[in-house]
Wavefront OBJ file of the C-alpha trace (Angstrom):
o trace
v -1.147 -18.323 -32.413
v -0.140 -14.666 -32.638
v -2.640 -12.744 -30.509
v -2.963 -8.951 -30.620
v -4.842 -7.513 -27.625
v -6.269 -3.998 -27.884
v -6.324 -2.325 -24.453
v -7.838 1.193 -24.665
v -6.673 2.077 -21.169
v -3.406 3.007 -19.374
v -2.130 -0.560 -19.090
v -0.923 -1.660 -16.590
v -2.853 -0.065 -13.726
v -3.286 -2.083 -10.572
v -7.059 -2.618 -10.776
v -9.718 -4.973 -12.082
v -9.944 -4.268 -15.820
v -6.168 -4.388 -16.145
v -5.886 -7.530 -14.068
v -8.274 -9.285 -16.468
v -6.319 -8.108 -19.518
v -2.973 -9.053 -17.990
v -4.012 -12.443 -16.617
v -5.765 -13.482 -19.833
v -2.607 -12.593 -21.760
v -0.380 -14.350 -19.223
v -2.500 -17.521 -19.263
v -2.436 -17.625 -23.067
v 1.312 -17.035 -23.096
v 1.794 -20.027 -20.783
v -0.108 -22.114 -23.346
v 2.514 -21.244 -25.962
v 0.942 -18.261 -27.758
v 2.651 -14.993 -28.688
v 0.977 -11.924 -27.163
v 1.237 -8.241 -28.084
v -0.822 -5.665 -26.160
v -1.384 -2.221 -27.728
v -2.298 0.456 -25.201
v -1.984 4.089 -24.096
v 1.292 5.887 -23.455
v 0.934 5.766 -19.656
v 0.726 2.850 -17.245
v 3.043 0.656 -15.194
v 5.547 -1.765 -16.735
v 4.610 -5.397 -15.986
v 8.160 -6.479 -16.753
v 9.284 -4.896 -13.463
v 7.334 -7.575 -11.597
v 7.396 -10.749 -13.675
v 9.412 -12.505 -16.335
v 7.295 -12.547 -19.477
v 7.611 -12.209 -23.237
v 4.312 -10.306 -23.490
v 5.115 -7.333 -25.712
v 3.430 -4.089 -24.618
v 3.350 -1.517 -27.432
v 2.373 2.036 -26.469
v 1.073 4.953 -28.479
v 3.302 8.019 -28.730
v 3.180 10.457 -25.838
v 1.311 13.195 -27.707
v -0.944 13.919 -24.710
v 2.048 14.158 -22.378
v -0.079 15.792 -19.650
v -2.505 12.868 -19.513
v -1.499 10.782 -16.492
v -4.848 9.460 -15.299
v -4.759 5.778 -14.383
v -7.923 5.408 -12.279
v -11.117 4.027 -13.785
v -13.736 6.224 -15.401
v -14.604 7.965 -18.684
v -12.612 10.955 -19.909
v -13.256 12.846 -23.137
v -9.495 13.009 -23.787
v -9.654 9.260 -24.409
v -11.205 10.047 -27.798
v -7.838 11.468 -28.869
v -5.922 8.647 -27.212
v -8.051 6.091 -29.045
v -7.335 7.784 -32.383
v -3.634 7.251 -31.699
v -4.423 3.689 -30.599
v -6.158 3.036 -33.935
v -2.924 4.047 -35.660
v -0.849 1.757 -33.438
v -3.239 -1.163 -33.996
v -3.161 -0.583 -37.758
v 0.648 -0.706 -37.717
v 0.761 -3.942 -35.707
v -1.763 -5.739 -37.911
v 0.043 -4.601 -41.063
v 3.508 -5.631 -39.864
v 2.974 -8.424 -37.320
v -0.026 -10.117 -39.017
v -1.788 -11.605 -35.969
v -4.022 -14.667 -36.092
v -6.348 -13.218 -33.424
v -7.298 -9.603 -32.691
v -8.770 -9.483 -29.179
v -10.442 -6.138 -28.389
v -10.983 -5.377 -24.708
v -13.862 -3.138 -23.604
v -16.294 -1.541 -26.033
v -13.670 0.844 -27.402
v -11.300 -2.045 -28.119
v -14.055 -3.957 -29.904
v -14.848 -0.895 -32.035
v -11.179 -0.438 -32.993
v -11.059 -4.131 -33.893
v -14.053 -3.668 -36.184
v -12.314 -0.771 -37.935
v -9.314 -3.010 -38.537
v -11.551 -5.733 -39.959
v -12.940 -3.247 -42.484
v -9.498 -1.866 -43.394
v -7.812 -5.282 -43.631
v -10.774 -7.001 -45.279
v -8.530 -9.518 -47.046
v -6.799 -10.678 -43.854
v -8.263 -13.734 -42.149
v -7.766 -12.943 -38.463
v -10.288 -13.885 -35.779
v -11.887 -10.816 -34.209
v -12.813 -11.288 -30.537
v -14.738 -8.717 -28.477
v -14.146 -8.897 -24.727
v -16.898 -7.009 -22.860
v -16.106 -6.292 -19.200
v -19.468 -4.644 -18.466
v -22.031 -2.196 -19.837
v -20.639 0.933 -21.512
v -23.693 3.073 -20.705
v -24.057 1.887 -17.111
v -20.351 2.432 -16.530
v -20.593 6.028 -17.777
v -23.754 6.680 -15.739
v -22.088 5.354 -12.594
v -19.333 7.948 -13.053
v -21.859 10.787 -13.390
v -21.967 11.068 -17.192
v -24.936 10.896 -19.613
v -27.327 12.972 -17.501
v -28.773 14.497 -20.685
v -31.445 12.185 -22.114
v -30.575 12.606 -25.811
v -26.907 11.919 -25.107
v -27.833 8.795 -23.167
v -29.972 7.632 -26.116
v -27.028 8.066 -28.496
v -24.743 5.976 -26.293
v -27.429 3.311 -25.791
v -27.654 2.998 -29.579
v -23.861 2.939 -29.882
v -23.527 0.247 -27.219
v -26.086 -1.988 -28.945
v -24.152 -1.675 -32.209
v -20.800 -2.420 -30.585
v -22.297 -5.417 -28.779
v -22.760 -7.042 -32.194
v -19.100 -6.635 -33.194
v -16.692 -9.528 -33.649
v -16.590 -13.068 -34.956
v -17.122 -14.062 -31.346
v -17.702 -12.239 -28.049
v -16.646 -13.099 -24.520
v -18.371 -11.606 -21.491
v -17.184 -11.389 -17.883
v -20.671 -11.366 -16.315
v -22.855 -14.342 -17.171
v -25.981 -12.169 -16.941
v -24.795 -10.129 -19.935
v -24.414 -13.088 -22.297
v -28.073 -12.991 -23.340
v -27.852 -9.230 -24.032
v -24.828 -9.745 -26.293
v -26.429 -12.733 -28.074
v -29.556 -10.685 -28.790
v -27.456 -7.855 -30.209
v -25.425 -10.264 -32.375
v -28.351 -12.346 -33.532
v -26.394 -15.562 -32.995
v -25.035 -17.781 -30.222
v -21.374 -16.782 -30.471
v -21.165 -15.034 -27.119
v -19.541 -16.896 -24.247
v -19.206 -16.353 -20.534
v -15.505 -16.155 -19.665
v -15.310 -15.550 -15.946
v -12.718 -13.445 -14.219
v -10.125 -15.618 -12.534
v -7.536 -15.623 -9.796
v -3.844 -16.452 -9.894
v -3.691 -19.049 -7.150
v 0.120 -19.119 -7.258
v 0.305 -15.631 -5.718
v -1.356 -16.969 -2.570
v 0.958 -19.919 -2.054
v 3.735 -19.956 0.550
v 2.696 -16.678 2.199
v 3.412 -15.878 5.836
v 0.638 -16.448 8.362
v -1.800 -13.645 9.237
v 0.195 -12.531 12.269
v 3.414 -11.964 10.326
v 1.607 -10.351 7.404
v -0.029 -7.900 9.791
v 3.340 -7.033 11.291
v 4.712 -6.400 7.809
v 1.978 -3.843 7.062
v 1.852 -2.403 10.617
v -1.618 -3.789 11.299
v -2.512 -4.690 14.918
v -2.059 -8.447 15.213
v -4.822 -8.972 17.791
v -7.650 -7.147 15.979
v -10.546 -8.491 13.920
v -9.470 -7.199 10.507
v -11.834 -6.194 7.686
v -10.279 -5.501 4.277
v -11.286 -3.850 1.022
v -8.902 -3.863 -1.935
v -9.763 -2.228 -5.238
v -10.521 1.075 -6.906
v -11.622 3.775 -4.448
v -14.211 5.331 -6.736
v -17.939 5.980 -6.644
v -19.204 3.130 -8.815
v -17.503 0.446 -6.698
v -19.786 1.225 -3.752
v -16.801 2.162 -1.577
v -18.594 5.089 0.087
v -20.998 2.641 1.728
v -18.070 0.781 3.251
v -16.244 3.948 4.365
v -19.443 5.330 5.907
v -19.887 2.101 7.890
v -16.511 2.354 9.639
v -17.360 4.971 12.273
v -20.391 3.136 13.641
v -18.696 -0.263 13.440
v -15.623 0.671 15.471
v -17.726 2.626 17.971
v -19.717 -0.521 18.790
v -16.864 -2.982 18.194
v -13.520 -1.335 19.087
v -11.631 -4.565 18.312
v -12.547 -4.287 14.617
v -9.846 -2.800 12.383
v -10.202 -1.788 8.716
v -7.607 -2.024 5.942
v -8.451 -0.081 2.769
v -6.189 -0.685 -0.229
v -6.419 1.067 -3.581
v -6.505 4.484 -5.253
v -7.333 7.374 -5.453
v -7.160 7.496 -1.647
v -7.190 11.218 -0.858
v -10.891 11.379 -0.014
v -10.651 8.258 2.165
v -7.763 9.700 4.165
v -9.686 12.976 4.578
v -12.714 11.094 5.922
v -10.573 9.142 8.375
v -8.852 12.287 9.653
v -12.117 14.225 9.919
v -13.702 11.459 12.011
v -10.618 10.671 14.134
v -10.424 7.094 12.877
v -6.650 6.868 12.444
v -6.362 4.230 15.183
v -8.952 2.014 13.491
v -8.023 2.200 9.802
v -4.940 1.695 7.646
v -4.973 2.961 4.067
v -2.554 1.325 1.628
v -2.275 3.443 -1.493
v -1.219 2.849 -4.123
v -1.719 -0.891 -3.754
v 0.450 -2.914 -6.104
v -1.365 -5.860 -7.712
v 1.639 -8.055 -7.066
v 1.320 -7.339 -3.314
v -2.441 -7.866 -3.307
v -2.276 -11.450 -2.061
v -0.461 -10.421 1.122
v -2.924 -7.641 1.934
v -5.988 -9.812 1.344
v -4.527 -12.700 3.326
v -3.950 -10.688 6.518
v -7.727 -10.149 6.941
v -10.477 -12.089 8.700
v -13.262 -10.580 6.587
v -13.282 -8.963 3.143
v -15.963 -6.649 1.735
v -17.015 -6.042 -1.855
v -19.604 -3.230 -1.756
v -20.239 -3.151 -5.519
v -23.921 -3.449 -6.460
v -25.416 -4.480 -9.799
v -25.752 -1.019 -11.335
v -22.776 -1.245 -13.738
v -23.292 -4.893 -14.774
v -19.676 -5.785 -14.076
v -18.283 -8.972 -12.637
v -16.264 -8.541 -9.459
v -12.915 -10.276 -9.723
v -11.836 -9.093 -6.273
v -14.188 -11.645 -4.738
v -12.111 -14.433 -6.276
v -9.020 -12.993 -4.587
v -10.859 -12.837 -1.282
v -11.872 -16.474 -1.721
v -8.365 -17.815 -2.241
v -7.115 -15.570 0.612
v -9.340 -17.588 2.989
v -11.460 -14.706 4.228
v -15.160 -14.597 5.013
v -16.813 -12.335 2.429
v -19.533 -9.685 2.580
v -21.001 -8.755 -0.802
v -24.117 -7.843 -2.738
v -26.602 -10.615 -3.469
v -25.912 -10.805 -7.217
v -26.064 -13.839 -9.488
v -22.402 -13.455 -10.463
v -21.340 -13.396 -6.795
v -23.338 -16.538 -6.031
v -21.736 -18.143 -9.060
v -18.382 -17.532 -7.406
v -19.253 -18.226 -3.776
v -22.184 -20.608 -3.874
v -24.815 -20.248 -1.177
v -22.482 -20.778 1.782
v -19.378 -18.751 0.991
v -20.261 -15.451 2.604
v -22.824 -12.911 3.777
v -25.076 -11.601 0.994
v -26.566 -8.101 1.221
v -29.989 -7.569 -0.342
v -29.117 -3.860 -0.436
v -25.619 -2.428 -0.203
v -25.507 0.389 2.342
v -23.465 1.398 5.384
v -25.931 -0.015 7.919
v -26.103 -3.463 6.281
v -22.318 -3.648 6.047
v -22.034 -2.661 9.708
v -24.517 -5.331 10.790
v -22.796 -7.987 8.691
v -19.408 -7.217 10.222
v -21.019 -7.435 13.668
v -22.558 -10.804 12.796
v -19.202 -12.236 11.757
v -17.343 -10.657 14.682
v -19.707 -12.417 17.079
v -19.463 -15.797 15.333
v -15.859 -16.791 14.589
v -16.891 -20.318 13.692
v -19.097 -18.900 10.942
v -16.134 -16.841 9.704
v -14.063 -20.020 9.529
v -16.781 -21.951 7.687
v -17.379 -19.208 5.129
v -13.646 -18.882 4.496
v -13.137 -22.618 4.038
v -16.183 -22.979 1.765
v -15.064 -20.081 -0.438
v -11.482 -21.334 -0.625
v -12.614 -24.766 -1.846
v -14.472 -23.123 -4.755
v -11.600 -20.811 -5.743
v -9.573 -23.390 -7.670
v -12.233 -23.730 -10.386
v -11.653 -20.060 -11.267
v -7.898 -20.252 -11.831
v -6.544 -18.195 -14.728
v -5.007 -21.383 -16.117
v -8.507 -22.729 -16.747
v -9.654 -19.379 -18.133
v -6.724 -19.408 -20.584
v -7.640 -22.907 -21.738
v -11.236 -21.780 -22.251
v -10.139 -18.782 -24.333
v -7.819 -20.962 -26.398
v -10.722 -23.307 -27.088
v -12.925 -20.407 -28.199
v -10.201 -19.153 -30.548
v -9.607 -22.562 -32.117
v -13.263 -23.473 -32.542
v -14.070 -20.166 -34.278
v -11.014 -19.771 -36.545
l 1 2 3 4 5 6 7 8 9 10 11 12 13 14 15 16 17 18 19 20 21 22 23 24 25 26 27 28 29 30 31 32 33 34 35 36 37 38 39 40 41 42 43 44 45 46 47 48 49 50 51 52 53 54 55 56 57 58 59 60 61 62 63 64 65 66 67 68 69 70 71 72 73 74 75 76 77 78 79 80 81 82 83 84 85 86 87 88 89 90 91 92 93 94 95 96 97 98 99 100 101 102 103 104 105 106 107 108 109 110 111 112 113 114 115 116 117 118 119 120 121 122 123 124 125 126 127 128 129 130 131 132 133 134 135 136 137 138 139 140 141 142 143 144 145 146 147 148 149 150 151 152 153 154 155 156 157 158 159 160 161 162 163 164 165 166 167 168 169 170 171 172 173 174 175 176 177 178 179 180 181 182 183 184 185 186 187 188 189 190 191 192 193 194 195 196 197 198 199 200 201 202 203 204 205 206 207 208 209 210 211 212 213 214 215 216 217 218 219 220 221 222 223 224 225 226 227 228 229 230 231 232 233 234 235 236 237 238 239 240 241 242 243 244 245 246 247 248 249 250 251 252 253 254 255 256 257 258 259 260 261 262 263 264 265 266 267 268 269 270 271 272 273 274 275 276 277 278 279 280 281 282 283 284 285 286 287 288 289 290 291 292 293 294 295 296 297 298 299 300 301 302 303 304 305 306 307 308 309 310 311 312 313 314 315 316 317 318 319 320 321 322 323 324 325 326 327 328 329 330 331 332 333 334 335 336 337 338 339 340 341 342 343 344 345 346 347 348 349 350 351 352 353 354 355 356 357 358 359 360 361 362 363 364 365 366 367 368 369 370 371 372 373 374 375 376 377 378 379 380 381 382 383 384 385 386 387 388 389 390 391 392 393
């Protein structure tokens, strides 16, 4: 099939949303499909890192000053999405895809516009919802005015009904999408992990040497976006107390934007206890995760997003500390890590202490999580998506 993916974002950026878009496309390509991704003018070039025939088509650089790649709403995206509508229109008119796969709520809405414009074309329209539009905006400090929030709640409900079929990253959101659609054509398509990236890596000692991490420390890692709605402040605020009580604990923080993290570390004289890796390239992620003993995902349930980083932690053979969410238990089971009833600095600190004092528990958690990781390979996710396409054409 010819599959057109709409990515209303600066693809490729080395973070979760982009990893899902890229890995879904890559898995489908490996199954023999042709993939074109339409996206913004800015973003990294995946062809620098891998050999692939995925065709990334960008809008023109009209907003040449727009260079933002981190997550979060921005009103300038309204203009960027207008240009993206034009690019999508051109690709459907000239390339004639069999499937139009719209990522995020904006991508689904653009797909719906194309369905109306090209009413005589028989392409399958797929909406891929990575989370809640309203909760995402609220978590970034938007929609504080009640009437504006009501407008976006209404808009989200309408967009949730778009598409011949919908796929959802968080299983808990499937019922919400089904209710909005009024049918059963909404499917849970989990985030995945590319297991191949974690094969044939050096051992922890050599990986730590490569990144100038002390080889004899108990290493705690976080890799991902360093922004408010990922809960990262709770983790950063836990560092000072943790290393004061446990000086053999060392933190590795990978991601961007990292300026505020570096400022915190300098202000609190934590340079000897923390390494910040920023920017963190997705194609180096496996090495950074695999040098750790423990990995932390401080994201809570407020934005209704799945947390693909946990899958990377699992295949990296780390013990995991995370929020007690249904999606996390779906990944880890009941014995794959430490679950926090509430994500805050104190609970993270106590969980690190618990694992530091029980290395056998660390080993058991890591082994249990690793055994479950294979079921979430992107290969299987690609096969699931292919099945959804074929059964709904």
